[in-house]
C-alpha positions in Angstrom: 7.0 20.7 21.3 10.5 19.9 21.9 12.0 16.7 21.1 15.1 15.8 23.6 17.3 12.4 23.4 15.0 9.8 25.6 17.6 7.8 27.7 15.4 8.3 31.1 12.8 5.6 30.3 12.1 2.9 27.4 8.6 2.1 26.1 8.2 -1.8 24.5 4.7 -1.0 21.9 3.1 -4.8 21.5 0.2 -4.3 18.5 -2.4 -6.5 17.6 -1.5 -7.6 14.3 2.0 -7.6 12.2 0.4 -6.1 9.2 -2.3 -3.6 9.0 -4.8 -2.7 6.0 -6.1 1.1 5.0 -9.3 1.7 7.2 -7.9 -0.7 9.6 -7.7 0.0 13.6 -4.1 -0.2 15.2 -4.5 -1.2 18.5 -0.8 -1.0 20.5 -0.1 -2.1 24.3 2.5 -0.2 25.6 4.5 -1.4 28.6 7.2 1.3 30.7 10.4 1.1 31.9 12.2 3.5 34.5 15.8 3.5 33.5 16.9 5.7 36.3 18.3 4.3 39.4 17.4 6.8 42.1 14.9 8.9 40.9 11.0 8.4 40.2 9.4 9.1 36.8 5.6 10.3 36.0 4.1 9.7 32.5 1.3 12.2 32.3 0.3 11.9 28.4 1.5 8.9 25.6 1.9 10.3 22.2 1.9 8.8 19.1 2.9 11.1 15.7 2.3 9.0 12.6 4.5 10.4 10.0 0.9 10.1 7.8 -0.1 13.2 10.1 0.4 16.4 10.1 -0.3 16.4 14.2 0.2 13.8 16.7 -2.3 11.7 18.8 -2.0 11.9 22.8 -3.6 10.2 25.7 -4.0 10.9 29.2 -1.5 8.2 31.1 -1.4 9.2 34.9 1.9 6.7 35.6 3.9 6.9 38.5 7.2 4.6 38.0 9.8 3.5 41.0 13.3 3.3 39.9 14.3 0.5 37.7 10.4 -0.6 37.4 8.5 -1.7 34.5 4.9 -1.4 34.2 1.7 -1.5 32.1 1.1 2.3 30.8 -1.5 2.4 28.4 -3.7 0.4 25.5 -4.3 2.9 22.7 -6.1 2.8 19.3 -6.2 4.7 16.3 -7.3 4.2 12.8 -5.4 4.3 9.6 -6.8 6.7 6.8 -8.1 4.6 3.6 -5.1 6.6 1.8 -2.2 5.4 3.4 0.1 2.4 2.5 3.4 0.8 3.0 5.6 0.9 5.8 4.5 4.0 8.3 6.7 5.2 11.3 5.3 6.1 14.7 7.2 8.5 16.6 6.8 8.1 20.1 6.8 9.9 23.3 6.0 10.4 26.6 5.1 14.1 28.7 7.9 13.2 31.4 8.4 14.0 35.1 11.0 13.6 37.2 10.8 13.8 41.2 13.1 16.3 42.7 14.1 14.9 46.2 15.2 18.3 47.3 12.4 20.2 46.4 10.1 17.3 47.2 8.1 17.9 44.2 7.7 16.8 40.7 9.6 19.1 37.9 8.5 18.8 33.6 10.6 18.0 31.4 8.3 18.3 28.8 7.3 15.9 25.8 10.4 13.7 25.2 10.5 10.9 22.0 12.3 8.0 21.8 15.6 8.3 18.9 14.1 4.9 16.7 10.6 5.6 15.3 8.4 2.6 15.5 7.2 1.0 12.3 3.9 -0.5 11.1 3.3 -2.4 7.8 0.0 -0.9 6.4 -0.7 -3.5 3.2 -4.2 -3.3 1.3 -6.2 -6.8 1.5 -7.0 -8.5 -1.2 -3.9 -9.0 -3.0 -4.9 -8.3 -6.8 -2.8 -9.0 -9.7 -1.5 -6.3 -12.0 0.5 -6.5 -15.6 3.0 -4.2 -15.4 3.9 -2.6 -19.3 7.4 -1.2 -18.9 10.8 -1.1 -20.2 13.0 -3.5 -19.4 16.1 -1.3 -20.3 18.8 -1.4 -17.1 19.2 2.4 -18.2 15.0 2.6 -17.1 15.4 0.7 -14.2 16.0 3.7 -11.8 12.5 5.4 -13.2 10.1 2.2 -13.3 11.5 0.6 -10.3 10.0 3.2 -7.2 6.6 3.4 -9.3 6.5 -0.5 -9.7 7.3 -0.7 -5.4 5.1 1.5 -5.2 2.4 -0.3 -6.8 3.5 -3.3 -5.0 2.9 -1.7 -1.5 -1.0 -1.2 -2.6 -1.5 -4.8 -2.4 -1.0 -5.8 -5.8 1.1 -8.6 -7.3 2.9 -7.3 -10.3 3.8 -9.4 -13.4 5.7 -8.2 -16.4 7.1 -10.8 -19.3 10.9 -10.8 -19.1 11.3 -9.1 -15.6 9.4 -11.7 -13.9 7.6 -13.7 -15.9 9.2 -15.8 -18.4 8.1 -17.4 -22.1 9.5 -20.5 -22.4 11.0 -19.7 -25.8 10.7 -16.6 -28.2 8.1 -17.7 -30.3 6.0 -18.4 -27.0 6.3 -14.5 -26.0 3.6 -13.1 -27.5 1.2 -16.0 -26.3 3.3 -15.7 -22.7 1.7 -11.8 -22.9 -1.2 -12.5 -23.7 -2.4 -15.1 -21.0 -0.5 -12.9 -18.5 -3.1 -9.9 -19.3 -6.0 -12.3 -19.6 -5.3 -13.5 -15.7 -4.4 -10.1 -14.7 -7.0 -7.7 -13.1 -5.6 -4.7 -14.8 -2.8 -3.2 -16.5 -0.6 -0.7 -15.8 1.9 0.9 -18.2 5.0 3.3 -17.4 5.8 4.9 -20.5 9.1 5.7 -20.5 11.2 7.5 -23.5 13.2 5.6 -26.2 13.4 7.2 -30.0 13.5 11.1 -29.8 12.1 12.9 -32.7 14.0 15.0 -34.9 10.9 17.1 -35.4 9.4 18.5 -31.9 12.4 16.7 -29.9 10.1 14.4 -28.0 10.6 11.2 -26.9 8.0 8.1 -28.6 8.0 5.5 -25.6 9.1 1.4 -26.6 6.6 -0.6 -29.1 5.3 -2.9 -27.6 3.6 -1.1 -24.3 0.8 0.1 -27.4 0.0 -3.3 -28.3 -0.3 -4.9 -24.4 -2.3 -1.7 -23.8 -4.7 -2.6 -26.5 -4.9 -5.7 -26.0 -6.2 -4.8 -22.3 -8.5 -2.7 -23.1 -9.9 -4.9 -25.6 -10.7 -6.8 -22.7 -12.0 -4.4 -20.8 -9.6 -4.7 -18.4 -8.6 -1.4 -15.7 -6.1 0.3 -17.8 -4.1 3.0 -16.1 -1.1 5.2 -17.8 1.7 7.0 -16.1 3.8 8.7 -18.8 7.4 10.4 -18.5 6.5 13.8 -19.3 9.2 13.9 -22.4 7.1 11.4 -24.1 5.0 12.4 -26.8 1.5 10.1 -26.0 0.5 8.3 -29.2 -1.9 5.5 -30.4 -4.3 4.5 -27.7 -2.4 6.1 -25.1 -3.4 9.4 -26.3 -6.9 8.4 -26.0 -8.3 10.9 -23.6 -10.5 8.1 -22.3 -7.5 6.3 -20.9 -6.2 7.6 -17.3 -2.8 9.1 -18.1 -0.6 10.9 -15.2 2.3 12.3 -16.5 5.2 12.7 -14.4 8.3 14.3 -14.0 11.4 12.2 -13.0 12.8 15.0 -10.9 9.2 15.3 -8.6 8.5 11.9 -7.5 6.8 12.9 -4.5 4.3 14.9 -6.6 4.0 11.1 -8.3 4.0 9.0 -5.1 1.0 11.2 -4.4 -1.0 10.7 -7.3 -0.1 7.0 -7.4 -1.6 6.8 -3.9 -5.3 8.0 -5.1 -5.0 6.2 -8.6 -4.7 3.0 -6.4 -7.1 3.4 -4.3 -9.4 4.1 -7.2 -7.9 1.2 -8.7 -8.7 -1.3 -6.2 -12.5 0.2 -5.7 -12.9 -0.5 -9.5 -11.5 -4.2 -9.4 -13.8 -4.9 -6.5 -16.9 -3.8 -8.1 -15.8 -5.7 -11.2 -15.4 -8.4 -9.3 -18.5 -8.6 -7.4 -20.3 -7.9 -11.0 -18.7 -10.9 -12.7 -19.6 -12.8 -9.5 -23.3 -11.6 -9.8 -23.1 -12.5 -13.7 -22.4 -16.0 -13.3 -25.0 -16.5 -10.2 -27.5 -15.4 -12.7 -26.6 -17.8 -15.3 -26.3 -20.7 -12.9 -29.4 -19.3 -11.8 -31.7 -19.4 -15.4 -30.1 -22.5 -15.8 -31.8 -24.3 -12.9 -34.7 -22.3 -13.8 -34.8 -23.7 -17.2 -33.9 -27.3 -16.3 -34.9 -27.8 -12.5 -35.0 -32.2 -12.6 -31.7 -32.0 -14.5 -29.9 -30.1 -12.0 -31.8 -31.6 -9.1 -31.3 -34.7 -10.8 -27.8 -34.3 -11.1 -27.0 -33.2 -7.5 -29.6 -36.0 -5.8 -27.1 -38.4 -7.6 -24.2 -37.0 -6.3 -25.2 -37.5 -2.7 -25.8 -41.2 -3.1 -22.6 -41.5 -4.5 -21.5 -40.2 -1.4 
């Protein structure tokens, strides 16, 4: 498929929504404009190559445009895969023909693509809250921030005490951390190097990560640990029952691929846990009604009378 700079025509995509979620259908209304002043153009196919796919998608169009005119081209729909999130590029193209007046025939120009990709934003819904146990040192920002940004792209509001949540004073720091973990849907730890061992050369991670992971584990919060491969796992982080993903700072593409798979599974776990908690609450309410129905209905009746 030849790729030429597009200068003969212009596409006007109009999506049905500003933001999509994984598994959504993306529907886009396309208009096309012939930019030439004295030549007819014919478009036989509309081509979209999403950045998440190795192959493009195409639709028959059968549109002929007179010089300097604009017309409706095609209304298309395609599905976002479940594992895709964040800002995604769509390479747009048209199989283009022009009318050769001297020969009185259509001449094929092949597939021509726009020189600027169209972008769509894919954000999972609902947004969950993740407590991020991470270093706040400046030298760790280049390691931690790309991971945190990728987590946010999966529909997570990230909270870290000392980064975007602050205690009123030093004495309130532990209680602030505890409250933030309790109010979060999960804890994600990013274990970066801190103290190097003189014996084996491996690093320990920062001490409070162990404490935050342990507290979340006790509170039965879903816990995930991303472990810099220079760090030797210790304590609960070394627990074989805890999901730990080792990563290299020299291979972020591999890490991003793992994050995509992990976040997809994590969202499903949180959703299931919330449904189970909701069902437990309903069960408790129904048991109370069953044990003392007259109290419940009398209370309900009195509220109705007051209204």
